[in-house]
N, C-alpha and C positions, 0 to 999 in steps of 0.2 A: 475556514478556508473552502472557498465553494468547489463543487464539483463539476469540472468543465466536459468530463466526458467520462463514459461507463459503459462497459460492455460483459455481458456475462453468458457463459455457455453451459447449461445443463448437460450432463453426461450420464448420470446415473441418480434414481432417486435416493434421497435419505429418508428414514422412517422415524416417528415420533421420539421414539426413546434414544435413538443413535447418538452416541458421543462423538461430535465431530472436532477435528483438528482442522485448524485453517492456518496456511501458511501465507504470508505477504512478504514480498520481497521488492527489491529496487534494483535498477543496474547503473544508477549514475546520480551524480551529487545535484541537487535541484539547483535551477536558477529561478525563473519565476514560476514554473510548473513543476510538478513531481508526478510520476508515475508508479503507480503501485499495482504489481501482479500478484493475484490471489490463487491459491488451490485449495479444496476442500476435499478430506476424505474422513472416513470413518477412523476413529481412532485407532482400533485394533485390525484394519484394514488397509491394504496398500492402494485399493481401487481408487481411481480419482474419480469423483462425483460430480466436482464443478470447476470451472476455472473462470477467470474473469480479470477486470483491472478496473480501476478507477483514475483518473489525472486530475490533481487538485492542482490549486493555484493561490499563489501568496498574493494578498489583496490588503490595499489600504481603506479600510472602512470609511474615514474621515472624508479622503478624496475621492472615492469609489473608483480605484484604479488599481489594476495589477502591480506589483513590486516585485523587485528581487528578494529571494529568500534571506532573511538576516543571516547575518554571519554566524551567530551562534546555531542556528540550525543546519546551515551548510557544514559546519564544523563536526557536528553529530553525524550527519549522513556521510562524511567522508571517511570518520573513524569507522563505521560501521562496513564502508565498501573495503576498506583497509584492514578488516577482520580484528581490528581492536574493538575492546571490551566498550559498550555505552553505557553510563551510568543511567540510570532512572531518575 
């Protein structure tokens, strides 16, 4: 999936041996694009170090065109948004 948009904001520095916790979330079921928002914190500290987002695009490589998210992918996102367990 190509990245079509990316933003990052550094708020506080992380150090070399820090154990970091990265949280990724999304707000809606993807159609052609999906935006993921990120937060980075030290594992033992609630201080927000970094925020950011990426927007990814579902893509047909043979036709070199964007496509709608495949139904199984949409179903996984919908289950997650509804608070249901998403199997790996």
